[in-house]
VOVO-415550 format. One record per atom (N, C-alpha, C, O, CB): x negated, y negated, z negated; atom name. Coordinates in nm, 2 decimals. Glycine has a CB too. Layout:
BEGIN
<<X,Y,Z>,"CA">,
...
//
This chain:
BEGIN
<<-10.56,-20.32,-7.61>,"N">,
<<-10.44,-20.32,-7.71>,"CA">,
<<-10.32,-20.25,-7.59>,"C">,
<<-10.20,-20.25,-7.63>,"O">,
<<-10.39,-20.51,-7.78>,"CB">,
<<-10.34,-20.20,-7.47>,"N">,
<<-10.30,-20.13,-7.41>,"CA">,
<<-10.23,-20.00,-7.41>,"C">,
<<-10.12,-19.94,-7.39>,"O">,
<<-10.36,-20.14,-7.36>,"CB">,
<<-10.39,-19.98,-7.44>,"N">,
<<-10.45,-19.86,-7.45>,"CA">,
<<-10.38,-19.81,-7.63>,"C">,
<<-10.34,-19.70,-7.66>,"O">,
<<-10.65,-19.87,-7.42>,"CB">,
<<-10.39,-19.92,-7.71>,"N">,
<<-10.32,-19.87,-7.86>,"CA">,
<<-10.17,-19.84,-7.89>,"C">,
<<-10.11,-19.78,-7.97>,"O">,
<<-10.35,-19.99,-7.95>,"CB">,
<<-10.13,-19.91,-7.77>,"N">,
<<-9.94,-19.96,-7.75>,"CA">,
<<-9.93,-19.79,-7.68>,"C">,
<<-9.82,-19.74,-7.70>,"O">,
<<-9.88,-20.15,-7.58>,"CB">,
<<-10.01,-19.72,-7.63>,"N">,
<<-9.96,-19.60,-7.54>,"CA">,
<<-9.97,-19.50,-7.61>,"C">,
<<-9.87,-19.43,-7.60>,"O">,
<<-10.04,-19.57,-7.41>,"CB">,
<<-10.09,-19.47,-7.72>,"N">,
<<-10.14,-19.43,-7.81>,"CA">,
<<-10.01,-19.42,-7.88>,"C">,
<<-9.94,-19.32,-7.86>,"O">,
<<-10.25,-19.49,-7.85>,"CB">,
<<-9.97,-19.52,-7.95>,"N">,
<<-9.84,-19.53,-8.02>,"CA">,
<<-9.69,-19.46,-8.01>,"C">,
<<-9.61,-19.41,-8.09>,"O">,
<<-9.81,-19.64,-8.01>,"CB">,
<<-9.71,-19.47,-7.88>,"N">,
<<-9.61,-19.42,-7.80>,"CA">,
<<-9.59,-19.30,-7.81>,"C">,
<<-9.48,-19.25,-7.84>,"O">,
<<-9.63,-19.46,-7.69>,"CB">,
<<-9.72,-19.21,-7.76>,"N">,
<<-9.75,-19.07,-7.74>,"CA">,
<<-9.74,-19.00,-7.90>,"C">,
<<-9.70,-18.88,-7.92>,"O">,
<<-9.90,-19.06,-7.66>,"CB">,
<<-9.78,-19.08,-8.00>,"N">,
<<-9.81,-19.04,-8.14>,"CA">,
<<-9.67,-19.03,-8.14>,"C">,
<<-9.61,-18.93,-8.16>,"O">,
<<-9.89,-19.12,-8.25>,"CB">,
<<-9.60,-19.16,-8.14>,"N">,
<<-9.41,-19.10,-8.17>,"CA">,
<<-9.34,-19.03,-8.12>,"C">,
<<-9.25,-18.99,-8.19>,"O">,
<<-9.31,-19.17,-8.16>,"CB">,
<<-9.34,-18.98,-7.98>,"N">,
<<-9.30,-18.88,-7.91>,"CA">,
<<-9.34,-18.76,-7.95>,"C">,
<<-9.26,-18.67,-7.95>,"O">,
<<-9.33,-18.91,-7.80>,"CB">,
<<-9.49,-18.73,-7.99>,"N">,
<<-9.51,-18.61,-8.06>,"CA">,
<<-9.46,-18.61,-8.18>,"C">,
<<-9.46,-18.49,-8.22>,"O">,
<<-9.62,-18.58,-8.06>,"CB">,
<<-9.42,-18.70,-8.26>,"N">,
<<-9.40,-18.66,-8.42>,"CA">,
<<-9.23,-18.64,-8.36>,"C">,
<<-9.17,-18.56,-8.43>,"O">,
<<-9.43,-18.82,-8.59>,"CB">,
<<-9.17,-18.70,-8.25>,"N">,
<<-9.02,-18.64,-8.26>,"CA">,
<<-9.02,-18.49,-8.21>,"C">,
<<-8.95,-18.40,-8.26>,"O">,
<<-8.90,-18.74,-8.17>,"CB">,
<<-9.11,-18.46,-8.10>,"N">,
<<-9.09,-18.34,-8.04>,"CA">,
<<-9.15,-18.24,-8.18>,"C">,
<<-9.10,-18.13,-8.20>,"O">,
<<-9.17,-18.34,-7.89>,"CB">,
<<-9.24,-18.29,-8.25>,"N">,
<<-9.28,-18.21,-8.39>,"CA">,
<<-9.14,-18.18,-8.44>,"C">,
<<-9.08,-18.07,-8.43>,"O">,
<<-9.38,-18.29,-8.52>,"CB">,
<<-9.10,-18.28,-8.50>,"N">,
<<-8.95,-18.31,-8.56>,"CA">,
<<-8.84,-18.18,-8.49>,"C">,
<<-8.79,-18.09,-8.54>,"O">,
<<-8.89,-18.49,-8.50>,"CB">,
<<-8.83,-18.22,-8.37>,"N">,
<<-8.77,-18.10,-8.32>,"CA">,
<<-8.77,-17.95,-8.32>,"C">,
<<-8.68,-17.87,-8.35>,"O">,
<<-8.77,-18.12,-8.24>,"CB">,
<<-8.91,-17.94,-8.28>,"N">,
<<-8.94,-17.82,-8.32>,"CA">,
<<-8.94,-17.77,-8.42>,"C">,
<<-8.90,-17.65,-8.44>,"O">,
<<-9.01,-17.80,-8.30>,"CB">,
<<-8.98,-17.87,-8.54>,"N">,
<<-8.96,-17.83,-8.71>,"CA">,
<<-8.79,-17.75,-8.72>,"C">,
<<-8.77,-17.65,-8.78>,"O">,
<<-8.96,-18.02,-8.83>,"CB">,
<<-8.70,-17.83,-8.66>,"N">,
<<-8.54,-17.86,-8.67>,"CA">,
<<-8.50,-17.70,-8.56>,"C">,
<<-8.41,-17.62,-8.61>,"O">,
<<-8.49,-18.07,-8.58>,"CB">,
<<-8.54,-17.67,-8.48>,"N">,
<<-8.54,-17.53,-8.43>,"CA">,
<<-8.58,-17.44,-8.51>,"C">,
<<-8.51,-17.35,-8.56>,"O">,
<<-8.60,-17.52,-8.33>,"CB">,
<<-8.70,-17.44,-8.52>,"N">,
<<-8.75,-17.29,-8.62>,"CA">,
<<-8.66,-17.32,-8.77>,"C">,
<<-8.64,-17.22,-8.83>,"O">,
<<-8.97,-17.29,-8.67>,"CB">,
<<-8.62,-17.42,-8.81>,"N">,
<<-8.52,-17.39,-8.94>,"CA">,
<<-8.37,-17.34,-8.86>,"C">,
<<-8.31,-17.25,-8.92>,"O">,
<<-8.51,-17.56,-9.07>,"CB">,
<<-8.34,-17.37,-8.80>,"N">,
<<-8.24,-17.31,-8.75>,"CA">,
<<-8.25,-17.16,-8.71>,"C">,
<<-8.16,-17.08,-8.74>,"O">,
<<-8.22,-17.38,-8.65>,"CB">,
<<-8.34,-17.13,-8.65>,"N">,
<<-8.34,-16.98,-8.60>,"CA">,
<<-8.37,-16.91,-8.76>,"C">,
<<-8.31,-16.81,-8.80>,"O">,
<<-8.48,-16.94,-8.45>,"CB">,
<<-8.45,-16.96,-8.84>,"N">,
<<-8.47,-16.90,-8.96>,"CA">,
<<-8.36,-16.86,-9.05>,"C">,
<<-8.35,-16.77,-9.12>,"O">,
<<-8.55,-16.96,-9.02>,"CB">,
<<-8.27,-17.00,-9.03>,"N">,
<<-8.11,-17.00,-9.10>,"CA">,
<<-8.06,-16.87,-9.05>,"C">,
<<-8.00,-16.78,-9.11>,"O">,
<<-7.99,-17.14,-9.05>,"CB">,
<<-8.09,-16.87,-8.89>,"N">,
<<-7.98,-16.78,-8.82>,"CA">,
<<-8.05,-16.60,-8.88>,"C">,
<<-7.99,-16.50,-8.93>,"O">,
<<-7.97,-16.81,-8.59>,"CB">,
<<-8.18,-16.62,-8.85>,"N">,
<<-8.23,-16.51,-8.93>,"CA">,
<<-8.20,-16.44,-9.06>,"C">,
<<-8.17,-16.32,-9.06>,"O">,
<<-8.33,-16.54,-8.96>,"CB">,
<<-8.20,-16.54,-9.17>,"N">,
<<-8.17,-16.52,-9.27>,"CA">,
<<-8.00,-16.50,-9.31>,"C">,
<<-7.96,-16.45,-9.41>,"O">,
<<-8.24,-16.61,-9.32>,"CB">,
<<-7.94,-16.52,-9.24>,"N">,
<<-7.77,-16.49,-9.16>,"CA">,
<<-7.75,-16.36,-9.17>,"C">,
<<-7.66,-16.31,-9.24>,"O">,
<<-7.76,-16.51,-8.99>,"CB">,
<<-7.83,-16.31,-9.07>,"N">,
<<-7.84,-16.17,-9.03>,"CA">,
<<-7.88,-16.09,-9.12>,"C">,
<<-7.83,-15.99,-9.16>,"O">,
<<-7.92,-16.14,-8.93>,"CB">,
<<-7.99,-16.15,-9.15>,"N">,
<<-8.04,-16.03,-9.25>,"CA">,
<<-7.91,-16.03,-9.38>,"C">,
<<-7.87,-15.91,-9.41>,"O">,
<<-8.23,-16.07,-9.34>,"CB">,
<<-7.86,-16.12,-9.43>,"N">,
<<-7.75,-16.09,-9.55>,"CA">,
<<-7.64,-16.01,-9.51>,"C">,
<<-7.57,-15.93,-9.57>,"O">,
<<-7.70,-16.21,-9.62>,"CB">,
<<-7.62,-16.07,-9.36>,"N">,
<<-7.50,-15.95,-9.29>,"CA">,
<<-7.57,-15.81,-9.33>,"C">,
<<-7.53,-15.74,-9.42>,"O">,
<<-7.47,-15.94,-9.08>,"CB">,
<<-7.71,-15.79,-9.25>,"N">,
<<-7.70,-15.63,-9.29>,"CA">,
<<-7.73,-15.60,-9.41>,"C">,
<<-7.68,-15.49,-9.45>,"O">,
<<-7.78,-15.55,-9.21>,"CB">,
<<-7.78,-15.66,-9.46>,"N">,
<<-7.79,-15.65,-9.64>,"CA">,
<<-7.63,-15.57,-9.67>,"C">,
<<-7.61,-15.46,-9.72>,"O">,
<<-7.80,-15.85,-9.74>,"CB">,
<<-7.53,-15.67,-9.62>,"N">,
<<-7.36,-15.63,-9.71>,"CA">,
<<-7.37,-15.51,-9.62>,"C">,
<<-7.36,-15.40,-9.68>,"O">,
<<-7.17,-15.76,-9.68>,"CB">,
<<-7.38,-15.51,-9.53>,"N">,
<<-7.37,-15.36,-9.41>,"CA">,
<<-7.41,-15.24,-9.46>,"C">,
<<-7.36,-15.12,-9.46>,"O">,
<<-7.47,-15.36,-9.26>,"CB">,
<<-7.56,-15.30,-9.54>,"N">,
<<-7.62,-15.14,-9.57>,"CA">,
<<-7.53,-15.12,-9.69>,"C">,
<<-7.47,-15.01,-9.70>,"O">,
<<-7.81,-15.13,-9.62>,"CB">,
<<-7.52,-15.22,-9.80>,"N">,
<<-7.47,-15.17,-9.93>,"CA">,
<<-7.34,-15.12,-9.93>,"C">,
<<-7.28,-15.08,-10.02>,"O">,
<<-7.49,-15.27,-10.04>,"CB">,
<<-7.26,-15.15,-9.78>,"N">,
<<-7.13,-15.10,-9.76>,"CA">,
<<-7.14,-14.94,-9.71>,"C">,
<<-7.05,-14.86,-9.73>,"O">,
<<-7.06,-15.19,-9.65>,"CB">,
<<-7.22,-14.92,-9.66>,"N">,
<<-7.27,-14.81,-9.60>,"CA">,
<<-7.36,-14.68,-9.72>,"C">,
<<-7.39,-14.56,-9.71>,"O">,
<<-7.38,-14.89,-9.47>,"CB">,
<<-7.38,-14.75,-9.82>,"N">,
<<-7.40,-14.70,-9.93>,"CA">,
<<-7.36,-14.64,-9.97>,"C">,
<<-7.39,-14.52,-9.99>,"O">,
<<-7.42,-14.73,-10.00>,"CB">,
<<-7.25,-14.72,-10.01>,"N">,
<<-7.11,-14.68,-10.09>,"CA">,
<<-7.03,-14.62,-10.07>,"C">,
<<-6.95,-14.58,-10.16>,"O">,
<<-7.04,-14.74,-10.11>,"CB">,
<<-7.02,-14.56,-9.89>,"N">,
<<-6.94,-14.48,-9.81>,"CA">,
<<-7.04,-14.36,-9.83>,"C">,
<<-7.00,-14.25,-9.86>,"O">,
<<-6.91,-14.54,-9.66>,"CB">,
<<-7.17,-14.38,-9.81>,"N">,
<<-7.22,-14.23,-9.81>,"CA">,
<<-7.23,-14.14,-9.94>,"C">,
<<-7.23,-14.02,-9.95>,"O">,
<<-7.36,-14.24,-9.76>,"CB">,
<<-7.23,-14.24,-10.04>,"N">,
<<-7.22,-14.17,-10.18>,"CA">,
<<-7.10,-14.16,-10.23>,"C">,
<<-7.09,-14.09,-10.33>,"O">,
<<-7.30,-14.24,-10.28>,"CB">,
<<-7.00,-14.21,-10.18>,"N">,
<<-6.85,-14.16,-10.20>,"CA">,
<<-6.84,-14.02,-10.11>,"C">,
<<-6.76,-13.93,-10.15>,"O">,
<<-6.73,-14.28,-10.14>,"CB">,
<<-6.91,-13.99,-9.99>,"N">,
<<-6.90,-13.92,-9.93>,"CA">,
<<-6.98,-13.73,-10.00>,"C">,
<<-6.94,-13.62,-10.00>,"O">,
<<-6.95,-14.00,-9.82>,"CB">,
<<-7.07,-13.79,-10.04>,"N">,
<<-7.16,-13.71,-10.09>,"CA">,
<<-7.09,-13.67,-10.26>,"C">,
<<-7.10,-13.56,-10.31>,"O">,
<<-7.30,-13.80,-10.08>,"CB">,
<<-7.04,-13.75,-10.29>,"N">,
<<-6.93,-13.71,-10.44>,"CA">,
<<-6.85,-13.60,-10.40>,"C">,
<<-6.87,-13.49,-10.44>,"O">,
<<-6.80,-13.85,-10.50>,"CB">,
<<-6.75,-13.65,-10.29>,"N">,
<<-6.65,-13.57,-10.23>,"CA">,
<<-6.71,-13.39,-10.14>,"C">,
<<-6.62,-13.31,-10.11>,"O">,
<<-6.59,-13.70,-10.13>,"CB">,
<<-6.83,-13.37,-10.12>,"N">,
<<-6.92,-13.29,-10.11>,"CA">,
<<-6.98,-13.22,-10.19>,"C">,
<<-6.99,-13.09,-10.17>,"O">,
<<-6.99,-13.32,-10.07>,"CB">,
<<-7.03,-13.28,-10.32>,"N">,
<<-7.03,-13.19,-10.44>,"CA">,
<<-6.93,-13.10,-10.50>,"C">,
<<-6.94,-12.98,-10.53>,"O">,
<<-7.06,-13.27,-10.53>,"CB">,
<<-6.83,-13.20,-10.51>,"N">,
<<-6.68,-13.15,-10.55>,"CA">,
<<-6.65,-13.02,-10.50>,"C">,
<<-6.62,-12.91,-10.56>,"O">,
<<-6.56,-13.24,-10.50>,"CB">,
<<-6.66,-13.04,-10.33>,"N">,
<<-6.63,-12.96,-10.23>,"CA">,
<<-6.71,-12.82,-10.25>,"C">,
<<-6.66,-12.72,-10.27>,"O">,
<<-6.65,-13.02,-10.10>,"CB">,
<<-6.83,-12.83,-10.25>,"N">,
<<-6.93,-12.73,-10.27>,"CA">,
<<-6.91,-12.63,-10.43>,"C">,
<<-6.92,-12.51,-10.44>,"O">,
<<-7.09,-12.83,-10.27>,"CB">,
<<-6.87,-12.71,-10.54>,"N">,
<<-6.84,-12.67,-10.63>,"CA">,
<<-6.75,-12.60,-10.64>,"C">,
<<-6.76,-12.48,-10.67>,"O">,
<<-6.83,-12.73,-10.70>,"CB">,
<<-6.64,-12.66,-10.60>,"N">,
<<-6.52,-12.58,-10.60>,"CA">,
<<-6.51,-12.45,-10.48>,"C">,
<<-6.42,-12.37,-10.47>,"O">,
<<-6.41,-12.68,-10.57>,"CB">,
<<-6.64,-12.48,-10.40>,"N">,
<<-6.62,-12.32,-10.30>,"CA">,
<<-6.70,-12.22,-10.39>,"C">,
<<-6.67,-12.10,-10.38>,"O">,
<<-6.69,-12.31,-10.10>,"CB">,
<<-6.84,-12.24,-10.48>,"N">,
<<-6.88,-12.18,-10.57>,"CA">,
<<-6.77,-12.11,-10.70>,"C">,
<<-6.76,-11.99,-10.74>,"O">,
<<-6.98,-12.28,-10.61>,"CB">,
<<-6.70,-12.21,-10.73>,"N">,
<<-6.64,-12.09,-10.79>,"CA">,
<<-6.53,-12.02,-10.79>,"C">,
<<-6.50,-11.94,-10.87>,"O">,
<<-6.64,-12.11,-10.87>,"CB">,
<<-6.45,-12.06,-10.67>,"N">,
<<-6.38,-11.99,-10.56>,"CA">,
<<-6.49,-11.85,-10.54>,"C">,
<<-6.45,-11.75,-10.61>,"O">,
<<-6.36,-12.11,-10.40>,"CB">,
<<-6.59,-11.83,-10.49>,"N">,
<<-6.66,-11.72,-10.47>,"CA">,
<<-6.72,-11.65,-10.61>,"C">,
<<-6.75,-11.54,-10.62>,"O">,
<<-6.77,-11.76,-10.37>,"CB">,
<<-6.73,-11.74,-10.71>,"N">,
<<-6.75,-11.67,-10.84>,"CA">,
<<-6.60,-11.60,-10.90>,"C">,
<<-6.60,-11.50,-10.96>,"O">,
<<-6.81,-11.78,-10.95>,"CB">,
<<-6.44,-11.71,-10.86>,"N">,
<<-6.39,-11.62,-10.91>,"CA">,
<<-6.33,-11.46,-10.83>,"C">,
<<-6.26,-11.38,-10.88>,"O">,
<<-6.30,-11.69,-10.97>,"CB">,
<<-6.38,-11.46,-10.71>,"N">,
<<-6.34,-11.35,-10.59>,"CA">,
<<-6.44,-11.24,-10.64>,"C">,
<<-6.41,-11.12,-10.64>,"O">,
<<-6.38,-11.41,-10.41>,"CB">,
<<-6.57,-11.30,-10.70>,"N">,
<<-6.67,-11.17,-10.73>,"CA">,
<<-6.61,-11.14,-10.87>,"C">,
<<-6.66,-11.04,-10.91>,"O">,
<<-6.86,-11.21,-10.73>,"CB">,
<<-6.56,-11.18,-10.91>,"N">,
<<-6.49,-11.16,-11.07>,"CA">,
<<-6.37,-11.03,-11.03>,"C">,
<<-6.36,-10.92,-11.07>,"O">,
<<-6.39,-11.36,-11.14>,"CB">,
<<-6.29,-11.08,-10.94>,"N">,
<<-6.21,-11.03,-10.93>,"CA">,
<<-6.23,-10.88,-10.85>,"C">,
<<-6.18,-10.77,-10.87>,"O">,
<<-6.14,-11.11,-10.89>,"CB">,
<<-6.31,-10.91,-10.78>,"N">,
<<-6.39,-10.76,-10.71>,"CA">,
<<-6.42,-10.68,-10.76>,"C">,
<<-6.41,-10.56,-10.74>,"O">,
<<-6.50,-10.76,-10.66>,"CB">,
<<-6.48,-10.76,-10.87>,"N">,
<<-6.53,-10.63,-11.01>,"CA">,
<<-6.45,-10.58,-11.08>,"C">,
<<-6.47,-10.46,-11.13>,"O">,
<<-6.61,-10.67,-11.12>,"CB">,
<<-6.34,-10.67,-11.11>,"N">,
<<-6.25,-10.60,-11.21>,"CA">,
<<-6.15,-10.51,-11.08>,"C">,
<<-6.11,-10.40,-11.12>,"O">,
<<-6.16,-10.72,-11.34>,"CB">,
<<-6.13,-10.55,-10.97>,"N">,
<<-6.10,-10.44,-10.88>,"CA">,
<<-6.17,-10.28,-10.89>,"C">,
<<-6.14,-10.16,-10.89>,"O">,
<<-6.14,-10.50,-10.75>,"CB">,
<<-6.26,-10.34,-10.89>,"N">,
<<-6.39,-10.22,-10.86>,"CA">,
<<-6.39,-10.10,-10.99>,"C">,
<<-6.40,-9.98,-10.99>,"O">,
<<-6.57,-10.32,-10.85>,"CB">,
<<-6.38,-10.23,-11.16>,"N">,
<<-6.31,-10.13,-11.21>,"CA">,
<<-6.22,-10.06,-11.25>,"C">,
<<-6.24,-9.95,-11.30>,"O">,
<<-6.33,-10.12,-11.25>,"CB">,
<<-6.09,-10.13,-11.23>,"N">,
<<-5.99,-10.08,-11.18>,"CA">,
<<-5.93,-9.91,-11.10>,"C">,
<<-5.84,-9.82,-11.12>,"O">,
<<-6.00,-10.18,-11.10>,"CB">,
<<-6.06,-9.96,-10.99>,"N">,
<<-6.07,-9.87,-10.90>,"CA">,
<<-6.15,-9.73,-10.98>,"C">,
<<-6.12,-9.61,-10.95>,"O">,
<<-6.15,-9.94,-10.77>,"CB">,
<<-6.21,-9.76,-11.04>,"N">,
<<-6.31,-9.64,-11.08>,"CA">,
<<-6.25,-9.56,-11.22>,"C">,
<<-6.28,-9.44,-11.24>,"O">,
<<-6.47,-9.70,-11.12>,"CB">,
<<-6.15,-9.67,-11.34>,"N">,
<<-6.07,-9.62,-11.37>,"CA">,
<<-5.98,-9.52,-11.36>,"C">,
<<-5.99,-9.41,-11.43>,"O">,
<<-6.05,-9.66,-11.37>,"CB">,
<<-5.88,-9.56,-11.25>,"N">,
<<-5.76,-9.48,-11.18>,"CA">,
<<-5.84,-9.36,-11.13>,"C">,
<<-5.79,-9.24,-11.15>,"O">,
<<-5.69,-9.57,-11.04>,"CB">,
<<-5.95,-9.37,-11.07>,"N">,
<<-6.03,-9.28,-11.00>,"CA">,
<<-6.06,-9.13,-11.13>,"C">,
<<-6.03,-9.01,-11.12>,"O">,
<<-6.19,-9.38,-10.94>,"CB">,
<<-6.11,-9.20,-11.23>,"N">,
<<-6.11,-9.08,-11.36>,"CA">,
<<-6.02,-9.08,-11.41>,"C">,
<<-6.02,-9.00,-11.50>,"O">,
<<-6.19,-9.09,-11.46>,"CB">,
<<-5.92,-9.16,-11.39>,"N">,
<<-5.81,-9.07,-11.43>,"CA">,
<<-5.72,-8.99,-11.37>,"C">,
<<-5.63,-8.91,-11.41>,"O">,
<<-5.75,-9.13,-11.47>,"CB">,
<<-5.76,-9.02,-11.27>,"N">,
<<-5.72,-8.92,-11.16>,"CA">,
<<-5.82,-8.76,-11.16>,"C">,
<<-5.78,-8.65,-11.13>,"O">,
<<-5.73,-9.02,-11.00>,"CB">,
<<-5.91,-8.78,-11.19>,"N">,
<<-5.98,-8.67,-11.19>,"CA">,
<<-5.92,-8.59,-11.30>,"C">,
<<-5.89,-8.47,-11.29>,"O">,
<<-6.13,-8.70,-11.19>,"CB">,
<<-5.91,-8.66,-11.42>,"N">,
<<-5.91,-8.61,-11.54>,"CA">,
<<-5.75,-8.54,-11.52>,"C">,
<<-5.76,-8.43,-11.58>,"O">,
<<-5.94,-8.72,-11.66>,"CB">,
<<-5.64,-8.55,-11.48>,"N">,
<<-5.50,-8.54,-11.48>,"CA">,
<<-5.52,-8.40,-11.36>,"C">,
<<-5.45,-8.30,-11.36>,"O">,
<<-5.41,-8.70,-11.43>,"CB">,
<<-5.62,-8.44,-11.27>,"N">,
<<-5.63,-8.30,-11.18>,"CA">,
<<-5.71,-8.18,-11.27>,"C">,
<<-5.70,-8.06,-11.24>,"O">,
<<-5.73,-8.33,-11.03>,"CB">,
<<-5.81,-8.24,-11.40>,"N">,
<<-5.82,-8.14,-11.45>,"CA">,
<<-5.75,-8.06,-11.53>,"C">,
<<-5.77,-7.95,-11.56>,"O">,
<<-5.89,-8.14,-11.49>,"CB">,
<<-5.66,-8.15,-11.57>,"N">,
<<-5.59,-8.07,-11.72>,"CA">,
<<-5.49,-8.00,-11.59>,"C">,
<<-5.45,-7.88,-11.62>,"O">,
<<-5.49,-8.20,-11.89>,"CB">,
<<-5.43,-8.07,-11.46>,"N">,
<<-5.32,-7.97,-11.41>,"CA">,
<<-5.42,-7.84,-11.34>,"C">,
<<-5.38,-7.73,-11.30>,"O">,
<<-5.19,-8.06,-11.27>,"CB">,
<<-5.51,-7.85,-11.34>,"N">,
<<-5.58,-7.73,-11.28>,"CA">,
<<-5.60,-7.61,-11.43>,"C">,
<<-5.58,-7.49,-11.43>,"O">,
<<-5.76,-7.79,-11.20>,"CB">,
<<-5.62,-7.69,-11.53>,"N">,
<<-5.66,-7.59,-11.65>,"CA">,
<<-5.52,-7.54,-11.66>,"C">,
<<-5.49,-7.42,-11.65>,"O">,
<<-5.73,-7.67,-11.81>,"CB">,
<<-5.44,-7.62,-11.66>,"N">,
<<-5.29,-7.56,-11.71>,"CA">,
<<-5.24,-7.47,-11.57>,"C">,
<<-5.18,-7.36,-11.60>,"O">,
<<-5.15,-7.70,-11.75>,"CB">,
<<-5.26,-7.49,-11.46>,"N">,
<<-5.22,-7.38,-11.35>,"CA">,
<<-5.27,-7.31,-11.39>,"C">,
<<-5.19,-7.22,-11.42>,"O">,
<<-5.24,-7.39,-11.22>,"CB">,
<<-5.43,-7.26,-11.42>,"N">,
<<-5.50,-7.16,-11.43>,"CA">,
<<-5.42,-7.10,-11.57>,"C">,
<<-5.36,-6.99,-11.56>,"O">,
<<-5.67,-7.20,-11.44>,"CB">,
<<-5.42,-7.14,-11.66>,"N">,
<<-5.32,-7.14,-11.75>,"CA">,
<<-5.21,-7.02,-11.77>,"C">,
<<-5.19,-6.92,-11.84>,"O">,
<<-5.26,-7.27,-11.72>,"CB">,
<<-5.13,-7.11,-11.64>,"N">,
<<-4.96,-7.06,-11.59>,"CA">,
<<-5.01,-6.95,-11.50>,"C">,
<<-4.93,-6.86,-11.48>,"O">,
<<-4.85,-7.20,-11.50>,"CB">,
<<-5.14,-6.96,-11.44>,"N">,
<<-5.16,-6.81,-11.39>,"CA">,
<<-5.20,-6.70,-11.46>,"C">,
<<-5.20,-6.58,-11.42>,"O">,
<<-5.24,-6.82,-11.29>,"CB">,
<<-5.27,-6.73,-11.59>,"N">,
<<-5.33,-6.61,-11.69>,"CA">,
<<-5.18,-6.61,-11.74>,"C">,
<<-5.14,-6.49,-11.75>,"O">,
<<-5.48,-6.64,-11.82>,"CB">,
<<-5.10,-6.68,-11.77>,"N">,
<<-5.00,-6.65,-11.87>,"CA">,
<<-4.89,-6.58,-11.76>,"C">,
<<-4.78,-6.55,-11.81>,"O">,
<<-4.95,-6.78,-11.96>,"CB">,
<<-4.91,-6.56,-11.65>,"N">,
<<-4.82,-6.53,-11.56>,"CA">,
<<-4.77,-6.38,-11.63>,"C">,
<<-4.67,-6.35,-11.69>,"O">,
<<-4.89,-6.54,-11.39>,"CB">,
<<-4.88,-6.30,-11.60>,"N">,
<<-4.84,-6.12,-11.61>,"CA">,
<<-4.80,-6.15,-11.78>,"C">,
<<-4.74,-6.05,-11.82>,"O">,
<<-5.02,-5.97,-11.56>,"CB">,
<<-4.81,-6.21,-11.84>,"N">,
<<-4.74,-6.20,-11.97>,"CA">,
<<-4.58,-6.20,-12.00>,"C">,
<<-4.50,-6.14,-12.07>,"O">,
<<-4.78,-6.29,-12.05>,"CB">,
<<-4.58,-6.33,-11.90>,"N">,
<<-4.47,-6.36,-11.90>,"CA">,
<<-4.35,-6.26,-11.84>,"C">,
<<-4.24,-6.25,-11.89>,"O">,
<<-4.48,-6.47,-11.84>,"CB">,
<<-4.39,-6.19,-11.72>,"N">,
<<-4.33,-6.11,-11.66>,"CA">,
<<-4.31,-5.99,-11.73>,"C">,
<<-4.20,-5.92,-11.74>,"O">,
<<-4.37,-6.11,-11.56>,"CB">,
<<-4.41,-5.97,-11.77>,"N">,
<<-4.43,-5.83,-11.87>,"CA">,
<<-4.30,-5.86,-11.99>,"C">,
<<-4.22,-5.77,-12.02>,"O">,
<<-4.63,-5.83,-11.96>,"CB">,
<<-4.29,-5.97,-12.03>,"N">,
<<-4.18,-6.02,-12.15>,"CA">,
<<-4.08,-6.03,-12.09>,"C">,
<<-3.99,-5.98,-12.15>,"O">,
<<-4.20,-6.16,-12.24>,"CB">,
<<-4.03,-6.08,-11.96>,"N">,
<<-3.91,-6.07,-11.90>,"CA">,
<<-3.86,-5.91,-11.90>,"C">,
<<-3.77,-5.86,-11.97>,"O">,
<<-3.93,-6.14,-11.76>,"CB">,
<<-3.95,-5.84,-11.79>,"N">,
<<-3.93,-5.70,-11.78>,"CA">,
<<-3.90,-5.63,-11.90>,"C">,
<<-3.81,-5.54,-11.89>,"O">,
<<-4.04,-5.65,-11.73>,"CB">,
<<-3.96,-5.66,-12.02>,"N">,
<<-3.97,-5.55,-12.15>,"CA">,
<<-3.83,-5.62,-12.25>,"C">,
<<-3.80,-5.56,-12.35>,"O">,
<<-4.15,-5.56,-12.25>,"CB">,
//
């Protein structure tokens, strides 16, 4: 009977210890869950921030690309204007040299007419 009483006490103590152990494990699990939830919220926030930054970078890149295209187009336009100007200068120089040659050829006639 004494042995049974001692076994009962040991059994009750073991059950108490087991309950305490289960409560501690549950507390740790709740703590982990809370940390996991906190981390998930932080991750969601980080994803939003990264997406916003990515979108801004995309807009900046698009703006830079558009600017480069505009500069290329302006450069092409300037090259076309330069070519036109060069050809116009050559044309005017050609007309001028033709006129000078004509004037040179006409000079003896004019001189003769003035003297005559």
